[in-house]
N, C-alpha and C positions, 0 to 999 in steps of 0.2 A: 895149445898149437901156435908153433912159432910161426913168423911172420912170410919165411919160404913156401912152407903148407901154404896158409892161407891165401897168399898170390897165385898158386897154384891151382887152388880149388876156385878160386875166384876165375881164373883164366877159361877153365874148364865149363864153367857157368856161362860165362860169356860167350866162348864159342858151340855150345848149346844154343843159347838165346839168336846167336847170328845164323844156326841151319838154321831154327823154328823160322825166322826172318827171310830167309832164303826160301823157305820152302812153300809160304803163305805168299810172299810177292811173285814168286813161279804162276801161282793158280789165281794172283788177282791181275798179272800179265795177261794171262788167256782168258781172261773175263772180258778185259780191255776189249781183246782181238774179238771174241764171239759177239760180244755188241755192236762192234762196227760190224762183222760180218753179216749180224741179223737185220741190220739196216741199208744193206745191198746195196752198198756206194752212196747210199744218201745220207746227208746232217740227220746226227742224231738229232731226239727231241723227246719230250717230254720225262717219263721216268728214267728213260736208257740215258738220254744226254747226263741227268744229276747223278746218277749213278756213276757214268764213264767221269766224270768231272772228280766226284769224290773221293774215285781208285786213284786216280793219279797224282789229286792233292796229298791223301793218305801216303803213297807208298814216297812222294817228295818229301813229306814232311818226316818221315821215319830212317830213311836209309841210311842219314849221317848219322844217327843214333847207334847204327850199330856197327860205323865203319865203312859205309857203301856208298861216299861222297860220291860217285859214277852213276850209283841207282838213283839218287835223288834228283841228279842235275838230268839225268834223262827221262825223269816221270814230270819233273819243271817244265822240261820242253813242251811235251805233250799238253800238260796243263795248261799253258799259255797259250799255245797252239789252237785248243780247243777254244779257249775264251776269246781267241781272236777272229773267230770265226774260220780256221782252215779248212780245205773240203775234207773230206773222208779217207780219200786216198792219199793222203800229206799224213792225218792223223795215223792211219795204217803203218805206213814207213818211219812213224816216228816209234809205234809201238812197236814193231819189227827192230828197231833200233835197239829198243827198252829191253826186249826179252833176248837180245844178244849181249847186254853189259848183267844180265842175270844171271846168264848161261855161264859166261865167265868168270863171274864171281864165287859161283857155284865150285866151278873148276878149280878155279886158286884155292877157294876157301875150304873147301870137302874134298875135293878130288875128284878126277875123270870119271870114277866110278856111281857118283852120287846122284 
């Protein structure tokens, strides 16, 4: 296999990894929103609080690896706000911003029908 074919193949594989990341991240953002909704405007506590922080941390840490620095930044903002004790309404606004960032990345990477 020559270098051009190998590069093309790796490009396709990376594009598939990006798609998987975006699909998974879309679901993770929905989970963040669900956790906040379930708390009914109150601060998260216990297992739900830890799950919220872990999801935000995971998305923050992995976004840049797939070429989505803006998703990492948005998720990092959520994690920092959570750790600073921000109110649920502010966290919900930040989750909505992350959701918009993920949607924009899906459209720009996979097309408007994705």
